N, C-alpha and C positions, 0 to 999 in steps of 0.2 A: 588122394583128396577125399574128404568126407562128402557125403551126399545127403540131401534132405528131400523129402517127398513134396509134391505139389500142395498138400494140405498145410505145409508149414510156410508157404510162400504167399499167403493172402495179404500180408502187410507189405506196404511199399518198402523198397530197399532203403530209402532215405525219408526222414521225417520233414526235412527242409529241402526246398527246390534248389537244385544245382544249376545256376545260370550258365548258359553257354556264352563263352567269350568274355568272362569277367576280367576287367582290366587290373593290372598290377600297379596300383598307385600307392606311393609311400610319403613319408613326412617331408622329404626333400621337395617333392612337387608342391605340397601344401604350402611350405615356407616360401617357395619361389612365387607362387600365385599371390600370396599375401603381400610379398614385397612388391610385386607388380602393381597390385591395387594401391598400395601405399605410395608408390612412385607418382601416381596420377596419370601415367601413360599406359593405357590398356589396349589401345588400338595397335596398328602396325607401327613398329618402332625398333628400338635398340635390341630388344630380346629376339625379335624376328631375325635381325641381321646376325646376331650372335649364333642363333640356331642354324641359320643357313651355312655359316662358316664351319661350325662343328660337323654338320652333315656332309659338307663338301669334303672335309678332311677324312671323314669316315669312309666315304665312297672312293675317294681318290680321283675326283673329277675336277674339271676346270671351273664349272659354274653350278650352283644350286640355288633354286628360286622357290621360296616358300609360298604356299597357296592355301586356299580354304578347303580344298578337297583334291583327291586324285582325279576325279572326274573333270574338274576345272583344268588341271594340268594336261590331261589328254586333249581336251578341246583346244587349249592354247597351243599345244604342240602342233596339231593339225593346222591351226590358223597360221602359225609361223611358217609352215611349209607351203602355205598358199593353196591348200586343198579345198575344193569347192564343188559346185554343181558340175556333173559330168565325170567327176573323178571316182575312182574305186579304191577302197582300202581293204586289204585282205586280213582277216582276223579269225579267231576261233569261235565256234558257236557255244563252246563249253566255258562260259564266263558269265559274270554279272552283266546285266543289260547295259550298264553305263559304258562299257567298252565299245559297244556298237552304237549306242545312242549318240555319242559325240560325233561319230561319222555322219549320222543322219542330220545332226544339227548343223554340220558344215554344208549340207546340201549334197553330200556325196553318197555313194552306195557302199554299205558294208557287204563284202563278199566273204562268205564263210568257207573255211577249209577244214576238213576233218582232222581229228586228233590221233595221236599214237594210242593204240588200245591199251598199252601198259601204263604209260606215264600220264595220259590225259592232256599232255601239251600238244600244241599245234604241230602237225606233221609237215616237215619241209617239202616232201615230195607232193603232198596234197596242195601246198602253197604254189608249187611250180605249175601244177595243173590248173590252178585257178587264175593264173596270170592272164592279163589282157592288155591291149594297147592303152586302156584307161586306168590301169593300176598305177597309183602314185606312191603308195606306202604299204608296209607290212606292219601289223600291230599284234605281235605275239604277247601271250599272257603266261607268266611263270606260275602255273597253277599250283596252289597249295603251298608254295614256297620252293618248288622244285624248278631249277633253271631249265629253260628251253635249250634245245640244241641250236646254239647261236651261230656256230661256224657255217653250217649249210645255209642258214637264213641270211647271214652276211654275204655269202658267196652269191646267192640269188639277187640280193639287193645290188651288189656291185655290177653283176652281169646285166641287170636291166635298168640301172640308174634310179633305184628306188630308195626311199628313206625307211629306216626302221625306228618306230616309236614303240618301245616295249612297256606294257602295263606291268609294273613291278609292285602292284598293291600288296602282294603276298610275300615279297621277296627281298626285304630290306637287308637281311644278312646273307643272301644267297651269293654264291660264286659259281662261275662257269670256267673250268680249266684254268684256275688261278686268277681269273679276272672278276672283279666285283660287278654284279648286276648294277647298272647305273653308270658304268664306265665302258660299256661295250656298244650299245645301240647309239643311233644318232641323238635321240632323246629318250629318257626313261622317266617314268612317273611313279611315285610311291604314295601309299595311303597311310594315314595316321588315324583312321576311324577307330572308334572305341574298341572294336573287337580285334584290332591288328596287334602284331607283336610289340609295337610301340605306339602310343596313342597321344594325340593332342585333343581328344574328344571328336573333333572334326578337323581335317587338315590334310595337306599333301605337300610333296616336294617334287620339282622337276630338275633333272640333272642333264647336262650336256657339255660337250667340249667346244661348241660353236658359240662364239661371243655374240654374233648378230642375232641368233635365235634367242639366246638368254636375254639380251636387251629387249627384244620384241615382247617376250613373255613378261618381263618386269614392267614394261610400260602398259601393256594391255591388261595385266591383272588388276590395275587400279585406274579404271576409267579411261585409259589412254593418256594419262597425265605424264608430263615430262619427268625426267629423273629426279628422285628425292622430293617429289611433291608432297609426300607424306610428312615431310618436316615443316610444312608451312605453318603449323601451329606450335612449333617448338620454341625453346628459349632463345633461339636465334632471331625470333621475330618472324612476322609473316613474310613468306618468300614468294616471289612471282612464279607462276608456272604457265605452261602451255599445254594445249590438248593436241596430241600428236596422232591419235587414232581413236576410232570409236571402240573404246575398250569395255571392260567388264568389271564387276565387283567381285573379284576372285582372290583378294589378298588374305593372308593369315593375320592374326592379331597377336599382340604380345602376351595376352592371357593364354593363348594356345601354345605359343612358343615356350612359355614358362614351364609347361608340362614336358614339352619335347626335349628341352635341354637335358633334363634328368632322366627321362625315358631312354634317350640315346646313350647316356653314360652307363646304364645298366643293361644295354641290349645284348652284349656278348655273354655276360653272366646269366642273363635270363635264357639265352639260347641253350646254354649248358643244362639248365633245368628242363627246358622243353625236350631236349634230346633224351634226358633220363626218363621223362614221362612217356616219351614215344616208345622207348624200350619196354617200359612196364606194360603199355597197351599191346605191343607186339607179342610179348610173352603171354599175356592174358588171353589173346585171341588166336594164337598161332595154330592151335589144334582144334579149331572150330570149323567144320566144313560148311556151316551155315553162312559164314562171312569170309571175305577176302581182305587181308590186311594190306596197307599201302606197299607198293613194290619198293625194294631196296634200290639205292643208287648203285649202279654197277661199280665194281672195284676199279676198273680202268678209269672211270670218271673221278672217283675219289682220289686215286693216285695222281691224277693230273691237276688236282686242286679244285674240283667242283664241290659245292656244299649246298645242301638242302636247308632252307630257312625254317623248316618245321612250323609252318603257320597253321595248317589244318590237318588234323588226323582224321582220315576218312575211311570208313568201312564200305565195302561193296557187298550188298546182300545177294547171296548166291541163290539163283532159282534153278531147279526146283528143290534144292537141298534145304533152304530155309522155309520154316512153316509160315513166315510172315513176309509180306511185301515190304518195300522200303517205307511207304507211308504208314503201314500198320506198325512197323517197328518204331517209327517216330512217335506215334500215339501211345504205344505200349510203354516206351521209355518215359514219356511225359507222365504217365500214371505212376511210374516208379520215382517221380520227382527228379528226373534227369533231363536237362535241357539239351537239345541237339540243333543242328543246322542242316541245310541241304545246299550243297555247292557243286553244281548249279543245275537248274532246269535249262537244258539246251535251248538256245534262243530260237532255233528253227521250229521248236515245238510251241512257241508262245504266239498268242493271237496277233500282236502287232506285226511281228516279222513275217508271219504267214500272210497276213492281209496286205502288207505294204510291199513285200518283195517276192511273194509266191513260194516261200520255203515250205517244205512239208516233212512229215515224218518219213524216214527212209532216205533222206538226202545225205545224212552224216551218221552212218550206223555206229561208228565207234563212240562218238560223242553221245549219242542217244543211249547206248548200252550203259555207259557210266552215269549219265543223267538219270536214268530210270532206277538205279540201284544204290546210289551213293548216299551216305549219311555221315555228317561230321560230328565228332564227339568233343566234349569240353577239353580244352588244352590251354592252360595258362599258368604262369609262375605264381599267380595268386591262389592257385589250388594247392591242396596238400595231397600227399600220396594216397591217403585214405579216401579222398574224393575219387581218385582214379579207380581204386579198388571197388568203390561203390558202383561206378559206371560198368566195370567188368562184370560184377555180380548181377547187375540189372540186365545187361545184354544176355548173359547166360540164362538168367531166370526166364526171360520172355521168349527166347529162342529154343530153350530146352526145358519146357514146363514139366516134364516127367523126371528130370534129373538136373539138379542145380549144383554146379561145382562151387565149393566154398574156398576161397583163397586162404 
């Protein structure tokens, strides 16, 4: 490879900013949104129902319930389980705050268990050690799209009479030993936020095999109104309804579902693009001691039918090999017009969870190690291969200022 001196690298790698998490939106989505607007029905309605059925078929589950966010789905799942004050829910500290916030909203206590130092996913043995008589559920997170070790978690749940609600915000395409995430835990919740592998701008979906839980979620997502109350302004004429519970305003809209219908149709094709981009990054960074690339899924798991959803490509900044800390790398890449993300700041390091529950640095060393060093790079089918080459060039430029490898 050719090399250029630092005197040649004063200009930013890109002239235009590369946005992190750019959505892949195409004409089919535009046409469906326009058709939805022209139909006059833009709230929760027939497109939501169609999207739910398509998603149910994709996952291979009994029930799929559309919602306005993954966060809403997690809270409704805990609600359906009757979790409340005095209860505990075990989850990972290496996640977005919403995962633990919903436990707090139920009046329960989020109990953190440390993660596997390689995968970043919750460690089943640490979950076992965190169990108490107050534990009511386990809430694993399939971090970055890599499925958790579900079998030992399911064994723990069966042994202690617990429910598993898995946060599948990153894992729509993921499989664990031949089973789709979304058809393994008692309830699973997916995110369609704008940066996710498929998007409805904001939105989520809850899947379950339990009809009673699905019914409870359907009712409580829309104020606790009786079934099909959303039809009360349809062409059938005003329909009487009842209020069955003190519910929430957590429903999806047909405008959102209009996006989701076509995003879902391209999900597998887009995964192939993401896998190709993942390989490009791996090749670009594999010989850089300053960073650590994401760990490979073991061959044994691949052969058994496991699959990574390839949601977030994260580098770990190696100290002291790297001349920059993680936050310095983020700022340096911004100066090169490369957008990045940080997934995530461990929750035991945040002010609220320290003040409310007494968590401290040192409680979960594996989660903290990853939290202190991780940086997420742009990864989207909306990007071109040249965009990824720019990212690789920028990382090498800022971490190797004396010698920049030119792809």
